[in-house]
N, C-alpha and C positions, 0 to 999 in steps of 0.2 A: 317234638311236634309229631302228631299222628300222621302216618303215611296216607296219601290220598286213597289208594285202593281199600284201606281199612276203614277210612272215614266215609267213603261214598255209600249212600243209601242206608246208613245206620238208623235213620229215623223213618224208614219206609218198610211197610209190611209187604215186601216184594217177593218175587218168585223164589229166591234163595231161602228167605225166612219161612215162606209157606211150605216149601219142600221139607224143611227141618221140623216144622211144628204140626203140620196137618197129617192125619192118617193118609195112607197111600191112595185109597179110593176117593177120599174127599179132595185131595190135591189134584187127582186126574180130572175129576168132574169140574173143578174150578178152572183148571188149566184149559180145558176144552172151551169153556166160556170165553176166557181171555184171548186165546189164540185163534179160535175158529168161529167165534160168535154163536156158540151153542147156548141154548137156554139152560139156566142153572136150576137144578132141583132145589126147591125151597127147603127140603129136609137137610140139605148140606149146610144151610145158613147157620144153624145153631152151633155146629162143630167149628165153622170158620169164626163165628163171633166169639166163642170161648177162647180159641187160640189167639185171636187178635187181642182180646182183653188181657190175657195172661202176659203176652209179649209187651203190651203197653204199660201194664202195671209194674213190670220188672224195670221199666225205664222211668219210674216215678210218676206215671200218669194217673190221674184220678177222675178225669172227665172225658167225655167223647162229644163229638158234634157231627151233624150232617153238614158237610161243607158244599155249598152250592153257588151258582152263578146267576142271580136274578137279572132282570132287564136294566138294573142300575149300571151294569158294566163292570162292577166290582164283585167281590165274593161276599157271602153272608154265612153266618154260623150262629147256632144256639147251643149252649153248653149244658150237658146233663152229667151228673156224677154216676159212677158205677155202683154206688152204695145201694144196698137193699136190706131192709130190716129183717132180722130173723127172730127177734123177741124185743121186749121193751128196752133192752140195754145194749144190744149188739147188732152189728151189721156185717154183711159180707160184700165182696166186690163181685158184681154180676153183670153180664151183658148177654142178652138173648139174641137169637136170630131175628126175631120180630123187630127188635130195636135197631139191628144192623140194616135190615131191609127197608124199613119205613120210618119216616119222621113226620111231624105235623106242625110246620111253622104257619104263621098267620099270613094267608095269601092276599088279604086285602090291604096289607101295609106295604106291599111292593108294587112297582109299576105294572099295571095289567091292561091298560088300554081299554078299560070297560069290561074286561072278562070277569072281574070280581068287584062287587059292590062292597061298601064298608061293612055292611051287616053279613056279607057272605065271606066269612073269614077262613073257612077251612081250605087248607092246601096240603100237598104231600111232597116229601122228598123221598126219592127212591134210589137205593144203592146202585152205583155204576161199577160192577165188578171188573170191568175192563181197565179201570184206573186204580192204581194201588192206594190203599189207606196210608196215612203218614202222621207223624207227630209234629205238632207246631205249638209253641208256647205251652208245653206240657199238657197238651190236649190231643187225644186221638181224633184225627180228621178223616171222615169217610166221604169221599167224592160221591155226589149224588146229582140226580136230575130233580127238577122242581116243576110240579104241575098243579093245576087247580082241582077242585072237587069234581069238576066235570071232565077232567083228563086233558085240558088244554095246556100246552107248554107255556110256563111263565118264566122260563129261563132261556139262556143262550146255548146250554149244553144239549138239551133234548133234541132240538132240530139238527144239531151237528151229528149226534149219534144216529139219527134217522138217515141223514144224508150219506153217512159212511156205509150203512147197510145197502143203500140204493146203488152206490157206485160199485160196491163189491158185486152185487147181483148182475149189473149190466156189463161190467168189465169181464166177468167170468164167461158171459155169453160170447163175447168177442174172442177171448183166449181159447175157448173150446173150438171155435172155427179154425184156429191155427194149430190145433192138435195138442193144446196144453191141458190135457184131461186131469193132470195131477194138481192143478191149482184149486185150492179150496177157499182161499181168502185173498182179496185184493185190498190193500190198505193205502190210504192217502197218508203221506208223511209231510211234516212241516218242520222247518227250522226258522223260528222268528227272531230276526236281529232286532234288538231293543236299544233305541237311542234315548238319552236322558241328559238332564243338566244337574250339576252339583253346585250349590252355592252355600255360603256361610250362613248358619242359622241366625247369627246376630243381625245380618242385613235383612233376612227374610222376615223376622219379627217386626221390623220397622216399616214393612210394606203391607198395608191392609189389602191391597189388590192381590198380592201374591197369596196371602192367607185365605182370602175369601174366594178367589177365582182361579188361582194357579198361574196367572199371567200378569205382567205389568200393564196396567191400563194407561199409565202415564210414563213418560221417560224420554228425554231428548237423546238423540243418537250420540254416543261418545265419539271422541276424536279417532279412536282406533276400534275397529271391529274385527272382521275376519279377512280383511283385504290382503294381508301378507301371507295368508294361508299357512301360518306358522304353528297353528295349534293341531291341525289334522295330522294324526300319527306321530305327533311330537312326543318328547320325553314326558312321561307321566309324573306329575308332582308327587312328592312323598306322602302328603296327606291323602291324596286321591288313591295312590297306590295301596296305602294301608286299608282304605275303604274297600277297594276292589278285592284285596286278599281275603278280608273277612267275609265279603259278599260271596265269593267263590266257595269258601268253606261252608257257609250256611246253606247254600244251594246244593252243594255236593251231598251234604247230610240228607237232604230231601230228595236225592236221586235226580236232581236237575243237571243235565249235561252241559254246564257252563264251560265254554271252550275258549272264546276269543274276546279280548277287551282292548280298547284303544281310545285315544282322543279323537273326537269327531271334528267337523269343520269349524264350528262356532266356538268362541272362547267359553270355557266351563261346560262344554258339551262332550259326552262320551258315548260309547256303545258297548254292549255285551251281546255276544252271539253264542247260541247253543248248538250242539250236534242235533241232527234230525231225530224226531220221535214220531210215533203214530199220532195223528192229528188231535184226537181227544186228549191224549196225555200231554202233547205239546201245549194244548190250550190250558190245561190245568197248571202245567209248569210255568207258562208265561204269566198267569195270574199270580202264582207264588213268587215269581221273580220280581214283579212290580211291587208286591207287598214287602218283600225282603229288602229291595232297594231302599225303600223309605225307612224301614226299621233300622237297618244297619247305618244309614246316613245319620240318624239322630244320635247314635252312639259316638259318632266322630265330630259332633258339633256342626253337622252339615244338614242340608235339606235337599232331597232328590225331587226335582220337578219333572213330571211326566206330561205336562201340558204340551200340545202340539206347537204352540207358538208363545213361549213365555216372554220373549223379548222382541220388540220391534227392531228391524234393521239388521238382524243376523238370522241365520238359518234356524228353522224350527226343527222339531224332532218327529221322526217317523218310525215305522216298524216294518221291516222287509219280510214278507211272508213267502218263504221258499217252499213251494208246493211240488210234490211229485207223487207218483203211483208205483207201488211195489207189490209183489206177490209173496205168499208164504213160502214159495220155493226159491226166493232170492233174486227174482228178476226185477229190474227197474224198467218199467214200461216206457219211460221217456229217455232211455239210453239209446242214442243213435247207432252206436257201434262204429266200426271203422269205415263202413260203407252205408251210410244212412239211406242213400238212394235205392239200395237193394234190400233194405230192411222194411218190408211191408207192414209188419206188426207195429213197429215204431211209427211209421207214417200214418197209420190209421188212428192211433192214439193222439199223435200230434195234430192231425186234422180235426179230431173231435174237440180238442182244447180250443183251436182256432175258431171253429164254428160256434162253440159254446160262448166264448168271449164276445164274438160279434153279435150273436143273437140276443145275448142277455147283458150287454154292456151297461145299460141303465141300472139293472139290478146290482151289478158289481159295484158301480159308483155309489149306489144307495147303501151298500153293505159297509162302506167306510165313512158314512155321513156323520157329521157332528159339528157343532158350533166352533170347536177348537180347530178341527181339521180344515174348515173353510178358510182360515187365515193362512194355511200352509200350501194347499194344493194350488198349482198354477203360479206360484210365487218365485219361479226361477231358482228354487232350492229343493223342489220336490216335483214329482211328475205333474203334468197338467191335469185338469179335471176331465180331460178327454181320454177315454180308455182306448188304448191301442196295444199291439203286440210287436215286440222286437224279436226277430229270429236270427239275424246275422246274415252275412253274405252267402255262405255256403247253402244253408237250408232254404233261403229265399230262392236261390238259383235252382235248387233241386225241385222245389214246388213249381217254379215257372216252367221248367222243362217238362214236368208231368202235365201241366195245364196245356202246353203247346203240343204234347205228345211227341216230344223230341228226346233223343238219347242224351243223357247227362254225362258229360266228360268229367270223370272223377279227377280231382287234383291231388297231387302228392302233398302230404303235410310238410310245410316248410320248417326249416330249422332256424331257431333264433341265433343271430350272430351279433353279439354285443360289441365286438371290436376289441376285446381284450383277450389275448391268447390263453391266459391262465384260467379264464372263466369257463365253466362247463357249458357244453352245447345242449340244448333241449328243444323238443318239438314245440312249435307255436300252436296255441289253441286255434281251432278252425272258426271260432266265433269270438268277436270282441265283446266288451260289456258296454251297455248303454244305460247310464244312470238317469237319463231323462225319460226313460220308457216306463209306463205304469205296469206293464206285464211283459217281462223280458225273459227269453229262453237263455239259460246260462249253463249249458252243457248237458245236464240230465234232469233239469227241473225248471220250473217257471218261478220267477221272482215277482210277486205282486207287491209293488212299492207304494201304493196309495194309502195304506193304513196309517193312521195317526199313532203316536207313541203311547197314548193312554188307552187305545182301542183294544177290546177283546178280539182275539183272532178268530173266534168262533163264527161270527156272522159272515165274513168274507169266505171262509172255508166251507160253510154250509152252502153258500151260493155256488162256489166253484164246483164242489162235489156234485150238487144236484144238476147243474147245467151240463156238465160233462157227461154225467150218467144219462141224462135225457138224450143227448146226441148219440151216445153209444147204443142206447136202446133202439133208436131209429136205424142206425147202421146195422145192428144185429137183425132187426126185423127184415131189412132188405136182403142181407146176405143169406139168411136162413131160408128164405123162400124163393130167391132168384133162381131162374133156370139157366142152364149153361155152365160154362167154365168158371170156377170160383175166382181164379186170378184175374180173368177178364172183368168180372163183376166188381171185384175189389178195386181194380184200376179205374173203372168207370166211376165208382163211388168216391174215391179219393180225388179224382180229377174234377168232379162236380163240386165237391166241397171247396176245393181251392178256388175255382172260378167264381163261386158265389160269395165267398167270404174273404177274399184277398184284400178287400178294402181296409180290414182291421190291422193289416201288417204295415208297420211303419218303422224303418230302421234309422230315420234321421233324428235331428235335434228337436226334442219335444218342447224345449224352452223357446224355440224360435217363433216369433209372432206369425210368420207365414204359415206355420202348421195349423193354426186356428182356422185360417181360411181354407187350407187344403182339406182339413178334416170335415169342414162344412160341406165342401164339394162332394166328398165321399159319402156324405149322409151319416157321419158319426155324431154322437150326442156330445154336447158341451154343457154339462150340468154343474154350474159353478158353486152353487150353495146348497145347503141341506134342504130348505123348503122346496127348491127346484127338483131335487132328485129323489126324495123319499116317497114321492107319488108312485115310484116303481112298485112299492109294496101293494098297491091297489090296482095296478095295471092288469087288465084281464089276462094278457099273455103270460105274465109272471104268476098270477094266481093259478092259472091252469097248470103251469109247470110244477109248482110245489104241491098242489093238491093231487095231481095225477100220481106223483111219486110218494104221497103221504108224508112229506117232510113238514109241511104246514097245512093246517086247514085254512079255509077262507077267513074264518073268525080270528085265527091266530095272526094272519097277515094284516087284517084290518086293525087289530090291536097294536101291532108293531108300528103301523103307520101313525096311529094316535100317540103312542109312546114317544116316538122320535120327534114328532112335531112339538109335543108338550115339553120334552126335555130341552129342545133347542130354545124355545121361548123362555123357559125358566132360567137357563144359563145366561142368555142375553139380558134378561131382566135383572138378575143378580149383579152382572157386570155393570149395568147402567146405574143401579142403586149404589154400588160401591163407588163409582166415579162421582156421582152427585155428593156422596158423603165426603170423599177425599177433597173434592174441589171446594165445597162450602166450608168444611171444618178445618182444612189444613192449608190448601194452596192459596185460596183467596186471602185468609188472614195473614199468611206469610208475606204475600206480595204487598198487602196494605202496610204491614210493619216496615218492610224495606222502603216502600214509597215514603213513609213518614221519616225514616232516617235520611233519605235523600233530601226531602223538604227541609228538615232541620239543618242539614249541612249547608244548603243554599242560604237559609236565613242567618245562620251563624257567620258564614263568610261575608254576606252582604252587610251585616251589622258591624263587622270589623272595618270594612272598606267597600264602597260601591265600585271600586276599581278592580277588585279581585274577580278573576274570570270563573264563572260558574256554568259555562256552556255545557260541559260534559254532564254535570249533575242535572241541569234543566232538561237537556235533550233526552237523557236516559229516563228521567221522571215522566216526561211527556209520553215517550213510547210505552213505558210500563203502565201509565194511567190509561192510555188508549186500549192496551191489551187487557187490562183489568176490567174495563167496561165491557169489552167483547167477551171476556171470560164469564162475567155475570150474565150476559145475554145468552151465551151458550148453555149455561147451567139452567136458566129458566126454560129455554127451548127444549132441552132434554127432559126436564121435569114434566113439561106439558105432554110430551109424547109418551112418557112412562105412565102418566095419569090416564091418558087416552087409551092406552093398551088395556087397562083394567076393565074397560067397558066392552071389549070384544070377546064374544063367547065362542065363536067358531075357531077350532084349533088351527086349521090351515090359514084362515084369514089373519089370525093373531101372529103366526110364524112369519108370514110375509110382511106384516106391519113392522115387526121387530127388525126384519132384514132390510126393508126399504126405508124405514123412517128412523127407528131408534138407533140402529148402527150408524147411520149417516150423522146423526146428532152427536153420537159418542165420538166419532172421528173428528168432527169439527171442534168439540171441546178439548180433545187431546191435542190437536194441533196448536190451539191457542195456549194451553197450559205448557206444552213443550217449548214454545217460543219464550214464554215467561221464565222457564227454568234456566235458559241460556243467558238471561239478563239479570237474574236475581242473585244477590250475594249468597254464597253457599251456606253461610251460617244461618240464614233465614229459611232456606228450603227445607221442608218438613220431613223428607225421607231420602234415603240413599239413591244416588243416580244409577242409571243402567251400567255405566262404567265401573262404579264402585262395586256393584254386585258381581258382574261377570269376570272381573279381574281380582276378586277378593281372596281367592285361594292361591297362595304363593308357595 
């Protein structure tokens, strides 16, 4: 078996490979771009392209692609070969700097929110030199941004890269005030923990709802779910373990720092967590991780489900976005140190995050919006739809003492005493963890837990980066111009931020119903569904934020509003049509067939003797007949609403119609069908039950 250090990054045109293959001056120029955000000289591109091609060809590659992340939420690629004719009978393998830097996919065929009409097809992909090229499926993949002919961002990566430049600029201003003149780059880093389900492909293929929508639209709750909490961190089954081993190897080849894997809370649910990377690279890696999860699963006769709520009655899947700030000199700006109350630099960055989350809570909620995630948020398995921050006891007390202008009495770090003399003693963390909090401080980072498992991490990180940068810019404006003692002005600034934004801090149980009322009293937003929250993209306050820092134009924000509404309506419509098809073509015929068998049984017994007791068959037949009639009415009611939706032209009105009308009819149909499932002979029921699926891997 190949050793991991020898395996890691073998399919990546990374720094080590570039150093070996590029001329010294070319390498230096490219390295400045990657490390310090310097502009790349276009003349360097030809040299890089040729070296990249030679490296890839040596590994058996014949094609290249500009790998990008359109507004579909997944990745896209168009493959071109390296071949170039030199005469009528011969070709050479060639790759130019022009081909490396720019590609031209059809911009009208991707979601654009009106930015591109069907006849306005031209779009561009532009090389992102800060993210390494890699080989996937024997193709050289070049990470790129995607924009329209007019320069508008049509992808999720371009705004993220813009936001990273903005936060670097504003954070450097603050650091300069603290004497950190040597800092040339501030990077946001992310470690996205990825939850997912693994099920047997044999069962998946028998469930049209899983095939078409990624979740079960029907399915009675099995006798056993996750009540015993025996799956969480439990022994990993051999078949799953083999899958995880191969997944690790595939990811390591691609330079993905896959680190931790374990069983999650729900049966058949698991998690993979990487080591932190710079945010744009972490975004690329997470997209690759999701793709590889699905590919590797198929080799093991499994299917990887990334939907946020594939099964009713058990936990859905999320993605925990661990966000932090670090400098090119090695400082973590969210590291409190041993005495956080005396660490003014830490406190100002902490307050900037608190203020940003409070001021732009609606935008943060919108950044994780989606039809799938609506089923998960607020369901006592994930954070509520209300954005709040968990800081823990010590930091909260420090901020309270600053607000009151009182001396904070530092507490000694306590030692954990387990009660067994042979066990080692170790210091207890000053902050507990709060898994019910949407935005929790966990030592030297913030864990944003509202993301759905299938969600690209680019959108929420774009929002966090820009919102924090905006607050930092206001802090810098004040401190750079304020008269008098710097420390006094700093104290005044921090104290003001705490006083005005402490409402967003909540260290309690986010699952508790009383929190909803408490949050309302505090003036916090409770945006439960996608149609409710995506309006944030056209809120003047948010438009001003993103246009001011040139992360989005107003046109780009309007487009995203349209895209998210349209996507929501399309998803719910597909789910409704799938339900109608399954109910009409499978469930209703199955129930009728079982009813016939019950009726035949009653007739047969009665024919033998009128004294034979048929109470059970008659009562069951009566209940099933009644529910069958209701099922038919539920089908017709849902069909009427689906037909009615086709006549609605306005995107917002349509999304709310699907939310308020179609989803309600879908839930009613599901409840009736699920009751029938519990009464119908299993040999008649047309597809595997939820219990069959989630306990299929043994």
